C-alpha positions in Angstrom: 3.0 -10.7 20.3 1.6 -12.0 17.1 -1.3 -13.9 16.0 -0.9 -17.4 14.5 -4.0 -19.5 14.0 -6.2 -18.8 16.6 -3.7 -17.7 19.3 -1.6 -14.8 20.4 2.0 -15.4 21.1 5.5 -14.2 21.2 7.0 -13.7 18.0 10.0 -15.9 18.5 7.6 -18.8 19.2 5.4 -18.5 15.9 6.2 -21.5 13.5 4.9 -22.4 10.5 5.5 -26.0 8.6 7.8 -25.8 5.8 5.0 -27.4 3.5 2.9 -24.4 4.2 1.7 -23.0 0.5 2.5 -19.6 1.4 6.3 -20.7 1.8 6.3 -23.2 -1.1 4.3 -21.1 -3.7 3.6 -17.8 -2.0 0.1 -19.0 -2.4 -1.6 -16.5 -0.3 -2.7 -12.8 0.2 -2.2 -10.1 2.6 -3.4 -6.9 4.0 -2.0 -3.7 5.8 -4.4 -1.8 8.1 -2.7 1.7 9.0 -3.4 2.6 12.8 -3.3 6.2 14.2 -3.5 6.9 18.0 -4.6 3.2 18.4 -7.6 3.6 16.0 -7.4 1.5 12.9 -8.2 3.6 9.7 -11.0 2.5 7.5 -10.8 -1.0 9.0 -14.0 -2.1 7.0 -12.5 -0.7 3.6 -9.2 -2.7 4.3 -11.1 -5.9 5.4 -13.4 -5.8 2.1 -10.2 -5.6 0.2 -8.8 -8.7 2.0 -12.2 -10.5 1.3 -11.7 -9.5 -2.6 -8.3 -10.9 -2.6 -9.1 -14.3 -1.1 -12.2 -14.6 -3.2 -10.0 -13.9 -6.4 -7.5 -16.6 -5.6 -10.3 -19.0 -4.0 -9.1 -19.3 -0.3 -11.8 -19.5 1.8 -12.2 -16.6 4.2 -11.3 -18.1 7.7 -13.2 -15.6 9.9 -16.0 -13.3 9.8 -15.5 -9.5 9.5 -16.4 -9.2 13.1 -13.8 -11.4 14.0 -11.3 -10.2 11.9 -11.8 -6.7 13.7 -11.6 -8.6 17.2 -8.2 -9.9 16.2 -6.9 -6.6 14.8 -8.0 -4.6 18.0 -6.6 -7.1 20.1 -3.3 -7.3 18.4 -3.3 -3.2 18.5 -3.8 -3.5 22.0 -0.9 -5.6 22.7 1.6 -3.4 21.0 3.4 -0.6 22.8 3.1 1.9 19.7 0.4 4.4 19.3 0.8 4.3 15.5 0.9 0.8 13.8 0.8 -1.0 10.6 -1.1 -4.1 11.2 -0.4 -7.0 8.9 -2.8 -9.9 8.0 -1.6 -12.8 6.2 -3.5 -15.8 4.8 -2.2 -18.6 2.8 -4.1 -21.9 1.5 -2.6 -23.9 4.2 -0.1 -26.9 4.5 -0.1 -29.8 2.2 2.1 -31.9 0.0 3.8 -29.8 -2.8 1.4 -29.9 -5.9 0.3 -26.9 -7.9 -3.6 -28.0 -7.9 -5.4 -26.8 -4.7 -5.4 -29.3 -1.7 -8.8 -30.4 -0.5 -9.6 -30.2 3.1 -6.7 -28.1 4.4 -7.5 -25.1 6.6 -5.7 -21.9 5.6 -3.0 -20.5 7.6 -3.6 -17.3 9.2 -0.9 -15.1 10.7 -1.2 -11.4 11.9 1.6 -9.1 13.3 1.9 -5.3 13.9 4.8 -2.9 13.6 5.3 0.7 14.2 4.0 3.0 11.4 6.7 5.1 10.3 6.0 8.1 8.0 8.5 10.1 5.7 10.4 12.7 7.9 9.4 16.2 7.4 12.9 16.7 6.0 12.1 14.6 3.1 8.5 16.0 2.6 10.0 19.4 2.4 12.8 18.6 0.1 11.0 15.7 -2.1 12.4 12.3 -3.3 14.1 10.8 -6.0 12.5 7.8 -8.1 13.7 5.7 -11.0 11.5 4.2 -13.8 11.2 0.5 -15.1 9.2 -1.5 -17.1 6.2 -3.0 -15.5 6.9 -6.7 -16.1 4.7 -8.1 -13.3 1.5 -10.4 -13.8 -1.7 -9.1 -15.0 -3.6 -9.3 -11.6 -1.8 -6.6 -9.6 -5.3 -5.6 -8.1 -5.0 -8.8 -5.9 -2.9 -8.0 -2.7 -0.9 -11.5 -3.1 2.0 -12.7 -1.0 3.9 -13.4 -4.3 5.6 -10.2 -4.6 8.9 -11.2 -6.2 8.3 -9.0 -8.9 7.7 -6.1 -6.8 10.7 -6.8 -4.6 12.9 -6.8 -8.0 11.5 -3.5 -9.0 11.8 -1.8 -5.8 15.2 -3.3 -5.6 15.9 -1.2 -8.8 15.4 2.2 -6.8 17.3 0.9 -3.8 20.1 0.1 -5.8 20.1 3.6 -7.1 19.6 5.3 -3.9 15.9 6.5 -4.6 12.7 5.9 -2.7 10.6 4.3 -5.6 10.6 2.8 -8.9 7.8 4.3 -11.1 6.2 1.6 -13.6 5.3 1.9 -17.0 3.5 -0.9 -19.0 3.1 -0.5 -22.9 4.0 3.3 -22.5 1.5 3.8 -19.7 1.9 4.5 -16.1 0.3 2.0 -13.8 1.9 2.4 -10.4 5.2 2.0 -8.3 6.6 -0.9 -7.0 4.9 0.0 -3.4 3.0 2.9 -3.9 0.3 4.5 -6.2 1.3 7.5 -8.3 -0.4 10.7 -9.1 0.7 13.3 -11.9 0.0 17.0 -12.0 0.1 19.0 -15.1 -1.1 22.6 -15.7 -2.9 22.5 -12.2 -4.8 19.5 -13.4 -4.3 16.3 -11.3 -3.9 13.1 -13.1 -4.7 9.6 -11.7 -4.4 6.1 -13.5 -7.8 4.7 -13.2 -8.3 1.5 -11.0 -7.8 -1.8 -13.1 -6.2 -5.1 -12.6 -2.9 -3.4 -13.2 -2.9 -1.4 -10.1 -3.4 -2.1 -6.6 -6.6 -0.3 -5.6 -4.8 1.7 -2.7 -6.9 3.0 0.3 -4.6 6.0 0.5 -5.2 6.6 -3.3 -9.0 6.8 -2.3 -8.1 9.4 0.8 -5.9 11.4 -1.9 -8.8 11.9 -4.3 -10.9 12.8 -1.4 -8.5 15.3 -0.2 -7.6 16.7 -3.8 -11.6 17.4 -4.1 -11.8 18.8 -0.6 -9.0 21.4 -1.3 -10.2 22.3 -5.1 -7.6 20.7 -6.9 -9.3 19.3 -10.2 -8.8 15.8 -11.0 -9.1 13.4 -13.8 -8.9 9.7 -14.3 -7.2 8.5 -17.3 -4.5 6.6 -18.7 -1.3 8.7 -18.4 1.4 8.4 -20.9 5.2 7.8 -20.1 5.7 11.1 -22.0 3.2 12.7 -19.8 4.9 11.8 -16.6 8.4 13.0 -17.6 7.0 16.4 -18.6 5.1 16.6 -15.4 4.8 19.7 -13.1 4.5 17.4 -10.1 4.8 13.5 -9.4 3.2 12.3 -6.3 3.6 8.9 -4.5 0.9 7.8 -1.9 0.9 4.7 0.4 -0.2 4.0 3.9 3.4 4.7 5.3 4.5 7.4 2.7 1.1 9.3 2.9 1.6 11.7 0.0 5.4 12.3 -1.3 6.6 14.4 -3.9 8.8 12.9 -6.3 11.4 15.5 -7.6 13.7 13.6 -9.7 12.8 10.9 -12.0 15.9 8.8 -13.6 18.2 11.6 -12.5 16.1 14.4 -14.4 13.9 16.9 -12.2 10.3 16.8 -12.3 9.1 20.4 -12.9 11.2 23.0 -11.0 12.9 20.3 -8.8 11.1 21.2 -5.7 7.6 19.8 -4.2 5.0 21.7 -6.1 2.3 24.1 -4.9 -0.5 21.3 -5.5 1.5 18.8 -3.4 2.0 21.3 -0.7 -1.9 21.9 -0.8 -2.7 18.2 -0.7 0.0 17.3 1.5 -1.4 19.9 4.3 -5.2 18.9 3.6 -4.0 15.3 4.3 -2.2 16.4 7.5 -5.5 18.1 8.4 -7.6 15.0 7.5 -5.2 12.8 9.8 -5.6 14.8 12.8 -9.5 15.3 12.1 -10.7 11.8 10.9 -7.5 9.6 11.7 -6.6 10.6 14.8 -10.2 12.2 15.8 -8.6 14.9 17.0 -10.2 18.8 16.6 -8.6 20.5 13.5 -7.1 23.3 15.6 -5.3 20.8 17.5 
């Protein structure tokens, strides 16, 4: 079951007019809320980010925060999976093709849910390969826009190379990856690019920061030069689906000793404890 413009219906019955501006222009925003044991994680933070994206592109929010919460919870309840990724999608609506905003048009609202699949433990233990590219996307990467062709093309660079991600540099400075945030460790210090218009403010980014502080990993927010990334002891990816994943090879060259490092292992175990205790609301010893 999916949600479309006020109704729940089977996915194969959901239809959107071809003149929807999301189809014509990519004129919309989206959000993804991870769900653990049927409980949405930090739903208010995700809905707040959706609200910021809508405001940034001047699309009127079609629902109150409470109504969004109701839609998400009902959608979760209609799915067979305990762990899910709830996708929310809002476009400017249906109108004749003209770049200027149409007047009097209701937004199109679509929501669906899929199984939330995390990296297999073998990949976590072994680490992943990544490649790099110039970050040639637009300058408002903080907006979770459906106009993702830049990210799609950059992700395909790593897909073509058999790697899990493409790490991006703009003017010689680390921004993020095509679908993840990036952290770098050197000499026991974890470095994180500061939030700006050039990166998506990830909810999982915030979780990694919290966990690093909880497990005693020193952390610094600052611009990270490309040379520092290439000389790093450890490089991590973070996202709702990847959680924390170590990059052990970048552009075919080993990161550090070519294995997930000690800070990663410490943070990863802290993340799993956090997931059991906070995301799944289990006891720590469970």
